[in-house]
MDTraj code that builds the backbone (N, CA, C; nanometers):
import mdtraj as md
import numpy as np

residues = "MET THR THR ILE LEU ALA ILE ALA GLY SER VAL ARG ALA LYS SER PHE ASN ALA MET LEU LEU ALA THR ALA VAL GLU LEU ALA PRO ALA GLY ILE THR VAL GLU THR ALA SER ILE LYS ASP ILE PRO LEU TYR ASP GLY ASP ALA GLU ALA THR SER GLY ILE PRO PRO ALA VAL GLN ALA LEU LYS GLU ARG ILE VAL GLN ALA SER GLY VAL LEU LEU VAL THR PRO GLU TYR ASN ASN SER LEU PRO GLY VAL PHE LYS ASN ALA ILE ASP TRP LEU SER ARG PRO ALA LEU ALA SER VAL LEU ARG TRP LYS PRO VAL ALA ILE VAL GLY ALA SER SER GLY ARG GLY GLY THR ARG ARG ALA GLN GLN GLN VAL ARG ASP ALA LEU LEU PHE PRO GLY ALA VAL VAL LEU ASP GLU PRO GLN VAL ALA LEU PRO ILE ALA TRP GLU ARG PHE ASP PRO ASP LEU ASN LEU THR ASP GLU ASN ALA GLY ALA ALA LEU THR GLU LEU LEU THR GLY LEU VAL ALA LEU THR HIS GLU HIS HIS HIS VAL ALA ALA".split()
xyz = np.array([
    [0.0870, -0.1210, 0.0005],
    [-0.0008, 0.0015, -0.0003],
    [0.0910, 0.1251, -0.0017],
    [0.0551, 0.2161, -0.0885],
    [0.1321, 0.3417, -0.0978],
    [0.0502, 0.4493, -0.0294],
    [0.1058, 0.5235, 0.0618],
    [0.0413, 0.6297, 0.1350],
    [0.0927, 0.7629, 0.0842],
    [-0.0046, 0.8517, 0.0449],
    [0.0315, 0.9885, 0.0067],
    [-0.0255, 1.0781, 0.1096],
    [0.0517, 1.1701, 0.1684],
    [0.0061, 1.2672, 0.2556],
    [-0.0291, 1.3980, 0.1857],
    [-0.1579, 1.4398, 0.1811],
    [-0.2043, 1.5539, 0.1111],
    [-0.2175, 1.6757, 0.2106],
    [-0.1549, 1.7848, 0.1815],
    [-0.1566, 1.8974, 0.2690],
    [-0.2100, 2.0197, 0.1940],
    [-0.3162, 2.0802, 0.2505],
    [-0.3749, 2.1946, 0.1882],
    [-0.3059, 2.3216, 0.2374],
    [-0.2807, 2.4110, 0.1452],
    [-0.2085, 2.5417, 0.1789],
    [-0.3042, 2.6503, 0.2233],
    [-0.4280, 2.6145, 0.2467],
    [-0.5247, 2.7123, 0.2989],
    [-0.5752, 2.6511, 0.4328],
    [-0.6026, 2.7425, 0.5247],
    [-0.6571, 2.6935, 0.6530],
    [-0.8042, 2.7040, 0.6593],
    [-0.8749, 2.7492, 0.5566],
    [-1.0215, 2.7582, 0.5547],
    [-1.0778, 2.6197, 0.5244],
    [-1.1700, 2.5789, 0.6079],
    [-1.2265, 2.4395, 0.5957],
    [-1.2997, 2.4207, 0.4605],
    [-1.3589, 2.5221, 0.4104],
    [-1.4441, 2.5149, 0.2884],
    [-1.3806, 2.5854, 0.1647],
    [-1.2481, 2.5852, 0.1721],
    [-1.1802, 2.6505, 0.0503],
    [-1.1865, 2.5541, -0.0690],
    [-1.1693, 2.6117, -0.1892],
    [-1.1647, 2.5187, -0.3048],
    [-1.0525, 2.4251, -0.2944],
    [-0.9418, 2.4638, -0.2358],
    [-0.8281, 2.3691, -0.2230],
    [-0.8473, 2.2614, -0.1186],
    [-0.9225, 2.2999, -0.0152],
    [-0.9582, 2.1919, 0.0803],
    [-1.0484, 2.0873, 0.0152],
    [-1.1411, 2.1366, -0.0724],
    [-1.2289, 2.0455, -0.1473],
    [-1.1489, 1.9670, -0.2535],
    [-1.0462, 2.0281, -0.3118],
    [-0.9633, 1.9571, -0.4070],
    [-0.8905, 1.8483, -0.3336],
    [-0.8485, 1.8738, -0.2128],
    [-0.7728, 1.7777, -0.1320],
    [-0.8692, 1.6639, -0.1047],
    [-0.9939, 1.6919, -0.0614],
    [-1.0916, 1.5900, -0.0400],
    [-1.1198, 1.5068, -0.1592],
    [-1.1171, 1.5704, -0.2799],
    [-1.1378, 1.4997, -0.3991],
    [-1.0257, 1.4026, -0.4296],
    [-0.9043, 1.4447, -0.3974],
    [-0.7891, 1.3599, -0.4142],
    [-0.8021, 1.2318, -0.3275],
    [-0.8571, 1.2442, -0.2089],
    [-0.8808, 1.1268, -0.1224],
    [-0.9780, 1.0344, -0.1919],
    [-1.0808, 1.0900, -0.2525],
    [-1.1837, 1.0113, -0.3118],
    [-1.1384, 0.9417, -0.4439],
    [-1.0515, 1.0131, -0.5198],
    [-1.0096, 0.9622, -0.6488],
    [-0.8822, 0.8764, -0.6427],
    [-0.8298, 0.8520, -0.5263],
    [-0.7077, 0.7753, -0.5109],
    [-0.7187, 0.6436, -0.5895],
    [-0.6310, 0.6182, -0.6810],
    [-0.6397, 0.4860, -0.7544],
    [-0.6191, 0.3673, -0.6547],
    [-0.6552, 0.2489, -0.7016],
    [-0.6446, 0.1319, -0.6196],
    [-0.5014, 0.1164, -0.5726],
    [-0.4949, 0.0750, -0.4424],
    [-0.3629, 0.0499, -0.3807],
    [-0.2980, 0.1739, -0.3268],
    [-0.3632, 0.2882, -0.3364],
    [-0.3101, 0.4127, -0.2832],
    [-0.4031, 0.4712, -0.1785],
    [-0.3516, 0.5168, -0.0660],
    [-0.4276, 0.5792, 0.0327],
    [-0.3781, 0.7232, 0.0469],
    [-0.4728, 0.8187, 0.0319],
    [-0.4440, 0.9525, 0.0458],
    [-0.4939, 1.0001, 0.1821],
    [-0.4000, 1.0363, 0.2668],
    [-0.4386, 1.0886, 0.4002],
    [-0.4172, 1.2386, 0.3936],
    [-0.4883, 1.3083, 0.4826],
    [-0.4761, 1.4540, 0.4881],
    [-0.4161, 1.5105, 0.6113],
    [-0.3587, 1.6265, 0.5979],
    [-0.2959, 1.6925, 0.7098],
    [-0.3193, 1.8406, 0.6990],
    [-0.3289, 1.9139, 0.8122],
    [-0.3617, 2.0566, 0.8124],
    [-0.2396, 2.1329, 0.8618],
    [-0.2240, 2.2537, 0.8195],
    [-0.1153, 2.3441, 0.8647],
    [-0.1751, 2.4469, 0.9624],
    [-0.3054, 2.4311, 1.0014],
    [-0.3765, 2.5349, 1.0788],
    [-0.3084, 2.5679, 1.2113],
    [-0.2472, 2.4680, 1.2770],
    [-0.1885, 2.4909, 1.4085],
    [-0.0354, 2.5231, 1.4087],
    [0.0184, 2.5378, 1.2876],
    [0.1623, 2.5680, 1.2802],
    [0.1876, 2.7114, 1.3082],
    [0.2748, 2.7443, 1.4076],
    [0.3027, 2.8880, 1.4424],
    [0.3924, 2.9444, 1.3343],
    [0.4083, 3.0796, 1.3439],
    [0.5030, 3.1512, 1.2518],
    [0.6396, 3.1008, 1.2842],
    [0.7244, 3.0793, 1.1801],
    [0.8586, 3.0369, 1.2036],
    [0.9324, 3.1434, 1.2806],
    [1.0096, 3.0944, 1.3791],
    [1.0895, 3.1807, 1.4668],
    [1.2161, 3.1074, 1.4990],
    [1.3265, 3.1452, 1.4430],
    [1.4509, 3.0779, 1.4733],
    [1.4963, 3.0865, 1.6164],
    [1.4594, 3.1918, 1.6874],
    [1.4961, 3.2036, 1.8268],
    [1.4113, 3.1007, 1.9098],
    [1.2779, 3.0860, 1.8749],
    [1.2006, 2.9891, 1.9435],
    [1.2461, 2.8488, 1.9150],
    [1.2807, 2.8247, 1.7876],
    [1.3373, 2.6923, 1.7516],
    [1.4594, 2.6571, 1.8302],
    [1.5455, 2.7609, 1.8493],
    [1.6730, 2.7310, 1.9270],
    [1.6505, 2.7130, 2.0763],
    [1.5498, 2.7840, 2.1271],
    [1.5305, 2.7699, 2.2761],
    [1.4307, 2.6677, 2.3153],
    [1.3248, 2.6531, 2.2367],
    [1.2144, 2.5569, 2.2710],
    [1.2051, 2.4382, 2.1829],
    [1.2812, 2.4324, 2.0736],
    [1.2774, 2.3196, 1.9781],
    [1.1644, 2.3326, 1.8839],
    [1.1295, 2.2177, 1.8238],
    [1.0273, 2.2175, 1.7194],
    [0.8883, 2.2156, 1.7817],
    [0.7999, 2.3089, 1.7410],
    [0.6629, 2.3055, 1.8019],
    [0.5916, 2.1700, 1.7736],
    [0.5030, 2.1327, 1.8620],
    [0.4387, 2.0011, 1.8534],
    [0.3591, 1.9855, 1.7228],
    [0.2955, 2.0843, 1.6715],
    [0.2209, 2.0731, 1.5451],
    [0.3142, 2.0521, 1.4246],
    [0.4334, 2.1152, 1.4303],
    [0.5264, 2.0952, 1.3255],
    [0.5926, 1.9576, 1.3316],
    [0.6240, 1.9111, 1.4567],
    [0.6808, 1.7836, 1.4712],
    [0.5851, 1.6686, 1.4304],
    [0.4601, 1.6883, 1.4609],
    [0.3571, 1.5934, 1.4188],
    [0.3489, 1.5822, 1.2650],
    [0.3532, 1.6986, 1.1990],
    [0.3454, 1.6945, 1.0484],
    [0.4744, 1.6326, 1.0008],
    [0.5918, 1.6646, 1.0503],
    [0.7148, 1.6076, 1.0070],
    [0.7080, 1.4532, 1.0116],
    [0.6544, 1.3998, 1.1263],
    [0.6523, 1.2582, 1.1477],
    [0.5580, 1.1917, 1.0383],
    [0.4503, 1.2612, 1.0069],
    [0.3603, 1.2079, 0.9103],
    [0.4261, 1.2126, 0.7703],
    [0.5028, 1.3058, 0.7415],
    [0.5723, 1.3169, 0.6131],
    [0.6709, 1.2000, 0.6058],
    [0.7463, 1.1794, 0.7108],
    [0.8406, 1.0696, 0.7087],
    [0.7750, 0.9336, 0.6817],
    [0.6508, 0.9141, 0.7389],
    [0.5845, 0.7857, 0.7200],
    [0.5265, 0.7725, 0.5825],
    [0.4940, 0.8797, 0.5137],
    [0.4296, 0.8767, 0.3863],
    [0.5268, 0.8410, 0.2753],
    [0.4750, 0.7760, 0.1677],
    [0.5564, 0.7485, 0.0507],
    [0.5809, 0.8729, -0.0309],
    [0.4843, 0.9630, -0.0328],
    [0.4969, 1.0874, -0.1097],
    [0.4008, 1.1895, -0.0505],
    [0.4185, 1.3081, -0.0954],
    [0.3389, 1.4221, -0.0469],
    [0.2752, 1.4965, -0.1609],
    [0.1440, 1.5308, -0.1390],
    [0.0674, 1.6130, -0.2369],
    [0.0446, 1.7497, -0.1720],
    [0.0987, 1.8542, -0.2300],
    [0.0792, 1.9890, -0.1810],
    [-0.0253, 2.0607, -0.2628],
    [-0.1330, 2.1084, -0.1989],
    [-0.2477, 2.1630, -0.2633],
    [-0.2458, 2.3138, -0.2348],
    [-0.2064, 2.3936, -0.3330],
    [-0.1856, 2.5354, -0.3007],
    [-0.2874, 2.6289, -0.3628],
    [-0.3405, 2.7151, -0.2872],
    [-0.4210, 2.8307, -0.3411],
    [-0.3193, 2.9320, -0.4016],
    [-0.3726, 3.0362, -0.4587],
    [-0.2852, 3.1491, -0.5074],
    [-0.3523, 3.2792, -0.4570],
    [-0.2821, 3.3483, -0.3715],
    [-0.3204, 3.4811, -0.3221],
    [-0.2345, 3.5909, -0.3774],
    [-0.2901, 3.6910, -0.4421],
    [-0.2079, 3.8011, -0.4907],
    [-0.0944, 3.7541, -0.5781],
    [-0.1178, 3.6608, -0.6710],
    [-0.0256, 3.6046, -0.7594],
    [0.0912, 3.5315, -0.6870],
    [0.0612, 3.4808, -0.5690],
    [0.1722, 3.4139, -0.4917],
    [0.1158, 3.3019, -0.4069],
    [0.2024, 3.2184, -0.3508],
    [0.1506, 3.1141, -0.2651],
    [0.1144, 3.1851, -0.1294],
    [0.0270, 3.1280, -0.0601],
    [-0.0194, 3.1882, 0.0667],
    [0.0987, 3.1934, 0.1715],
    [0.1032, 3.2952, 0.2492],
    [0.2059, 3.3089, 0.3516],
    [0.2008, 3.1963, 0.4510],
    [0.0836, 3.1517, 0.4870],
    [0.0699, 3.0324, 0.5834],
    [0.1379, 2.9093, 0.5245],
    [0.1234, 2.8928, 0.3951],
    [0.1756, 2.7694, 0.3284],
    [0.3327, 2.7746, 0.3242],
    [0.3806, 2.8937, 0.2836],
    [0.5257, 2.9187, 0.2791],
    [0.5858, 2.9037, 0.4168],
    [0.5151, 2.9508, 0.5179],
    [0.5591, 2.9344, 0.6589],
    [0.5750, 2.7829, 0.6960],
    [0.4788, 2.7051, 0.6635],
    [0.4801, 2.5601, 0.6894],
    [0.5961, 2.4919, 0.6119],
    [0.6198, 2.5353, 0.4886],
    [0.7287, 2.4738, 0.4127],
    [0.8631, 2.5183, 0.4779],
    [0.8707, 2.6357, 0.5281],
    [0.9923, 2.6857, 0.5935],
    [1.0218, 2.5969, 0.7183],
    [0.9190, 2.5698, 0.7982],
    [0.9375, 2.4871, 0.9159],
    [0.9841, 2.3451, 0.8745],
    [0.9190, 2.2940, 0.7640],
    [0.9500, 2.1550, 0.7176],
    [1.0922, 2.1506, 0.6601],
    [1.1435, 2.2596, 0.6121],
    [1.2790, 2.2599, 0.5556],
    [1.3891, 2.2549, 0.6614],
    [1.3533, 2.2680, 0.7864],
    [1.4532, 2.2694, 0.8919],
    [1.4676, 2.1292, 0.9526],
    [1.5829, 2.0861, 0.9991],
    [1.7108, 2.1595, 0.9901],
    [1.7640, 2.1538, 0.8481],
    [1.8448, 2.2506, 0.8158],
    [1.9068, 2.2612, 0.6831],
    [1.9799, 2.1355, 0.6571],
    [1.9650, 2.0811, 0.5296],
    [2.0281, 1.9658, 0.4800],
    [1.9844, 1.8381, 0.5444],
    [1.8860, 1.8393, 0.6410],
    [1.8333, 1.7211, 0.7049],
    [1.6780, 1.7347, 0.7092],
    [1.6243, 1.7968, 0.6176],
    [1.4753, 1.8136, 0.6138],
    [1.4056, 1.6869, 0.5894],
    [1.2842, 1.6766, 0.6386],
    [1.1943, 1.5556, 0.6086],
    [1.1530, 1.5581, 0.4648],
    [1.1684, 1.6718, 0.3920],
    [1.1391, 1.6793, 0.2512],
    [1.2534, 1.6293, 0.1613],
    [1.3714, 1.6104, 0.2165],
    [1.4856, 1.5729, 0.1366],
    [1.4593, 1.4382, 0.0743],
    [1.4670, 1.4316, -0.0555],
    [1.4415, 1.3096, -0.1358],
    [1.2930, 1.2634, -0.1348],
    [1.2101, 1.3370, -0.0758],
    [1.0673, 1.2975, -0.0692],
    [0.9989, 1.3329, -0.1950],
    [0.9276, 1.2362, -0.2593],
    [0.8565, 1.2652, -0.3816],
    [0.7346, 1.3553, -0.3505],
    [0.7186, 1.4596, -0.4258],
    [0.6157, 1.5632, -0.3966],
    [0.5459, 1.5935, -0.5364],
    [0.4147, 1.6105, -0.5287],
    [0.3390, 1.6643, -0.6404],
    [0.2643, 1.7911, -0.5959],
    [0.2382, 1.8763, -0.6822],
    [0.1728, 2.0113, -0.6510],
    [0.0512, 2.0237, -0.7416],
    [-0.0582, 2.0701, -0.6767],
    [-0.1853, 2.1001, -0.7499],
    [-0.2504, 2.2179, -0.6810],
    [-0.3421, 2.2803, -0.7503],
    [-0.4108, 2.3913, -0.6852],
    [-0.5306, 2.4359, -0.7682],
    [-0.6222, 2.5064, -0.6973],
    [-0.7354, 2.5707, -0.7590],
    [-0.7459, 2.7111, -0.7167],
    [-0.7907, 2.7896, -0.8157],
    [-0.8008, 2.9387, -0.7898],
    [-0.9274, 2.9928, -0.8519],
    [-0.9833, 3.1008, -0.7987],
    [-1.0960, 3.1626, -0.8569],
    [-1.0561, 3.2481, -0.9740],
    [-0.9263, 3.2774, -0.9889],
    [-0.8733, 3.3576, -1.0999],
    [-0.8489, 3.2717, -1.2296],
    [-0.8291, 3.3430, -1.3396],
    [-0.8147, 3.2807, -1.4690],
    [-0.6764, 3.2111, -1.4870],
    [-0.5776, 3.2455, -1.4031],
    [-0.4454, 3.1892, -1.4152],
    [-0.4296, 3.0556, -1.3387],
    [-0.5364, 3.0107, -1.2747],
    [-0.5170, 2.8882, -1.1931],
    [-0.4232, 2.9249, -1.0866],
    [-0.3367, 2.8296, -1.0489],
    [-0.2433, 2.8534, -0.9483],
    [-0.1018, 2.8340, -0.9969],
    [-0.0796, 2.8618, -1.1263],
    [0.0543, 2.8387, -1.1830],
    [0.1634, 2.9118, -1.1172],
    [0.1413, 3.0412, -1.0865],
    [0.2500, 3.1227, -1.0164],
    [0.2777, 3.0618, -0.8807],
    [0.1742, 3.0374, -0.8064],
    [0.1903, 2.9842, -0.6723],
    [0.2548, 2.8427, -0.6796],
    [0.2230, 2.7632, -0.7734],
    [0.2818, 2.6297, -0.7839],
    [0.4355, 2.6415, -0.8175],
    [0.4689, 2.7381, -0.8988],
    [0.6076, 2.7583, -0.9277],
    [0.6843, 2.8079, -0.8046],
    [0.6234, 2.8891, -0.7259],
    [0.6839, 2.9388, -0.6040],
    [0.7033, 2.8215, -0.5022],
    [0.6097, 2.7262, -0.4965],
    [0.6170, 2.6110, -0.4125],
    [0.7384, 2.5222, -0.4642],
    [0.7397, 2.5109, -0.5931],
    [0.8622, 2.4332, -0.6492],
    [0.9869, 2.5014, -0.6073],
    [0.9974, 2.6319, -0.6156],
    [1.1165, 2.7045, -0.5808],
    [1.1498, 2.6851, -0.4376],
    [1.0497, 2.6899, -0.3503],
    [1.0711, 2.6671, -0.2025],
    [1.1173, 2.5295, -0.1674],
    [1.0836, 2.4293, -0.2553],
    [1.1239, 2.2883, -0.2255],
    [1.2586, 2.2549, -0.2790],
    [1.3301, 2.3497, -0.3501],
    [1.4568, 2.3248, -0.4049],
    [1.5681, 2.3071, -0.2903],
    [1.5652, 2.3968, -0.2007],
    [1.6684, 2.3917, -0.0931],
    [1.6518, 2.2670, -0.0069],
    [1.5270, 2.2358, 0.0400],
    [1.5183, 2.1186, 0.1220],
    [1.5421, 1.9933, 0.0467],
    [1.5397, 1.9910, -0.0851],
    [1.5778, 1.8739, -0.1643],
    [1.4617, 1.7790, -0.1891],
    [1.3421, 1.8273, -0.2057],
    [1.2324, 1.7361, -0.2434],
    [1.2475, 1.6997, -0.3902],
    [1.1904, 1.5841, -0.4240],
    [1.1918, 1.5390, -0.5622],
    [1.0509, 1.5698, -0.6163],
    [1.0368, 1.6708, -0.7032],
    [0.9067, 1.7267, -0.7404],
    [0.8649, 1.6732, -0.8788],
    [0.7470, 1.6152, -0.8830],
    [0.6923, 1.5644, -1.0083],
    [0.6728, 1.6790, -1.1106],
    [0.7292, 1.6594, -1.2316],
    [0.7168, 1.7618, -1.3346],
    [0.5900, 1.7692, -1.4084],
    [0.5416, 1.6558, -1.4445],
    [0.4160, 1.6443, -1.5234],
    [0.3213, 1.5389, -1.4693],
    [0.1920, 1.5515, -1.4764],
    [0.1207, 1.6686, -1.5328],
    [0.1156, 1.7878, -1.4359],
    [0.1003, 1.9060, -1.4892],
    [0.0707, 2.0195, -1.4056],
    [-0.0808, 2.0443, -1.4030],
    [-0.1336, 2.0453, -1.2872],
    [-0.2806, 2.0566, -1.2727],
    [-0.3050, 2.1857, -1.1927],
    [-0.3580, 2.2866, -1.2570],
    [-0.3915, 2.4152, -1.1954],
    [-0.5270, 2.4517, -1.2465],
    [-0.6268, 2.4539, -1.1553],
    [-0.7653, 2.4739, -1.1941],
    [-0.8031, 2.6180, -1.1843],
    [-0.8235, 2.6895, -1.2984],
    [-0.8717, 2.8327, -1.2934],
    [-1.0196, 2.8375, -1.2733],
    [-1.0724, 2.9545, -1.2426],
    [-1.2180, 2.9781, -1.2331],
    [-1.2867, 2.8565, -1.1507],
    [-1.2345, 2.8372, -1.0372],
    [-1.2720, 2.7206, -0.9630],
    [-1.4216, 2.7120, -0.9323],
    [-1.4886, 2.8230, -0.9191],
    [-1.6331, 2.8108, -0.8896],
    [-1.7129, 2.7396, -0.9952],
    [-1.6591, 2.7393, -1.1216],
    [-1.7247, 2.6712, -1.2317],
    [-1.7027, 2.5192, -1.2262],
    [-1.6102, 2.4753, -1.1421],
    [-1.5658, 2.3339, -1.1435],
    [-1.6264, 2.2554, -1.0205],
    [-1.6880, 2.3282, -0.9320],
    [-1.7416, 2.2719, -0.8129],
    [-1.8943, 2.3007, -0.8046],
    [-1.9692, 2.2098, -0.7511],
    [-2.1130, 2.2331, -0.7233],
    [-2.1274, 2.3169, -0.6000],
    [-2.2565, 2.3533, -0.5641],
    [-2.2773, 2.4389, -0.4442],
    [-2.2282, 2.3704, -0.3147],
    [-2.2190, 2.2327, -0.3149],
    [-2.1723, 2.1643, -0.1966],
    [-2.0201, 2.1386, -0.2073],
    [-1.9593, 2.2027, -0.3101],
    [-1.8103, 2.2055, -0.3226],
    [-1.7587, 2.0670, -0.3614],
    [-1.8413, 1.9908, -0.4353],
    [-1.7910, 1.8656, -0.4937],
    [-1.7440, 1.8968, -0.6334],
    [-1.6331, 1.8403, -0.6713],
    [-1.5723, 1.8637, -0.8032],
    [-1.6646, 1.8034, -0.9114],
    [-1.7077, 1.8866, -1.0051],
    [-1.7956, 1.8390, -1.1096],
    [-1.7282, 1.8375, -1.2470],
    [-1.6100, 1.8915, -1.2507],
    [-1.5342, 1.8946, -1.3777],
    [-1.4650, 1.7606, -1.3983],
    [-1.5177, 1.6783, -1.4935],
    [-1.4549, 1.5419, -1.5101],
    [-1.3102, 1.5510, -1.5661],
    [-1.2836, 1.6535, -1.6434],
    [-1.1438, 1.6619, -1.6998],
    [-1.0509, 1.6936, -1.5804],
    [-1.0912, 1.7784, -1.4881],
    [-1.0082, 1.8059, -1.3712],
    [-0.9922, 1.6886, -1.2853],
    [-1.0942, 1.6097, -1.2703],
    [-1.0911, 1.4830, -1.1907],
    [-0.9897, 1.3864, -1.2535],
    [-0.9973, 1.3696, -1.3873],
    [-0.9053, 1.2852, -1.4580],
    [-0.7562, 1.3338, -1.4455],
    [-0.7411, 1.4625, -1.4529],
    [-0.6035, 1.5216, -1.4378],
    [-0.5495, 1.4980, -1.2964],
    [-0.6390, 1.5109, -1.1999],
    [-0.5925, 1.4892, -1.0588],
    [-0.5569, 1.3430, -1.0378],
    [-0.6381, 1.2479, -1.0973],
    [-0.6040, 1.1072, -1.0910],
    [-0.4709, 1.0826, -1.1625],
    [-0.4480, 1.1415, -1.2745],
    [-0.3207, 1.1267, -1.3471],
    [-0.2032, 1.1785, -1.2612],
    [-0.2247, 1.2886, -1.1923],
    [-0.1213, 1.3485, -1.1068],
    [-0.0883, 1.2523, -0.9923],
    [-0.1923, 1.1916, -0.9312],
    [-0.1682, 1.0982, -0.8243],
    [-0.0949, 0.9747, -0.8766],
    [-0.1333, 0.9254, -0.9910],
    [-0.0663, 0.8060, -1.0511],
    [0.0816, 0.8421, -1.0768],
    [0.1092, 0.9641, -1.1252],
    [0.2460, 1.0019, -1.1578],
    [0.3255, 1.0136, -1.0214],
    [0.2621, 1.0658, -0.9139],
    [0.3306, 1.0753, -0.7938],
    [0.3683, 0.9379, -0.7368],
    [0.2689, 0.8416, -0.7487],
    [0.2998, 0.7064, -0.7047],
    [0.4140, 0.6459, -0.7805],
    [0.4141, 0.6652, -0.9143],
    [0.5242, 0.6136, -0.9942],
    [0.6569, 0.6762, -0.9491],
    [0.6533, 0.8019, -0.9131],
    [0.7777, 0.8677, -0.8667],
    [0.8157, 0.8152, -0.7339],
    [0.7309, 0.7767, -0.6495],
    [0.7640, 0.7175, -0.5225],
    [0.8317, 0.5794, -0.5450],
    [0.7850, 0.5059, -0.6442],
    [0.8408, 0.3697, -0.6711],
    [0.9783, 0.3947, -0.7287],
    [0.9973, 0.4877, -0.8193],
    [1.1318, 0.5174, -0.8778],
    [1.2287, 0.5546, -0.7675],
    [1.1782, 0.6432, -0.6823],
    [1.2631, 0.6901, -0.5713],
    [1.3032, 0.5784, -0.4790],
    [1.2083, 0.4901, -0.4472],
    [1.2255, 0.3763, -0.3561],
    [1.3373, 0.2894, -0.4121],
    [1.3357, 0.2611, -0.5437],
    [1.4369, 0.1807, -0.6088],
    [1.5684, 0.2432, -0.6109],
    [1.5747, 0.3688, -0.6289],
    [1.7035, 0.4423, -0.6346],
    [1.7590, 0.4493, -0.4951],
    [1.6768, 0.4718, -0.3928],
    [1.7277, 0.4815, -0.2574],
    [1.7664, 0.3527, -0.1997],
    [1.7122, 0.2371, -0.2491],
    [1.7340, 0.1074, -0.1939],
    [1.8668, 0.0465, -0.2300],
])
top = md.Topology()
chain = top.add_chain()
for i, resn in enumerate(residues, 1):
    res = top.add_residue(resn, chain, resSeq=i)
    for name in ("N", "CA", "C"):
        top.add_atom(name, md.element.get_by_symbol(name[0]), res)
traj = md.Trajectory(xyz[None], top)
C-alpha cells in the first residue's frame, strides 16, 4: 500500500483547495491511500523559538507524518499572484534543519485551484522554488492548476469537472510512480 500525505495550503475548511484535497482522497487509484494533514496549528517560524524551545508540537507531528508517507501532495491556493504566507511558513518549518529536512528526497506533487483565470501556476512555481533547498523530488508532469474554480465545483463544493478529476487522478498516479522510482534508487 502506498500512502500519500496531502496538505492543503489554505486553513479555511471550505476553501476550493480543501475540497480539491478531499477529491484527491476520493479519486485515489487502487492501492493508494491519500491521507490529509492541516497546517492550521503551525506557528510562525521563529529561529529564536526553535533554538530555545525546539520544534513546536504541530510541526513535529506533521514532520512525522511526512516521514511515514511514501509521497506528499501539496495543494496550493494562489493569493495576490503568490503562494499563501501560511503555506510558505509551513514549508519553511519543514525545511529545517538545513540539509536534514523531512522533505529531502521525498517525492512531491503540486496541485491547486483558484478563482482567477491563471489557476495557481504562479503559486505552484513558487512552491517548487521553495522545495529546491530542502531537496524534495518534485513531479514535473502533469501540471494541474484549476482556474475559475467556482465553475468546477457544485454548491456543496464537490468537483464536477470530469477533466479536472481525470487530471488529478493522473497526477496521483504520476506521484506514485515517482515514489516507486525513488524507492528503487534509494534502496
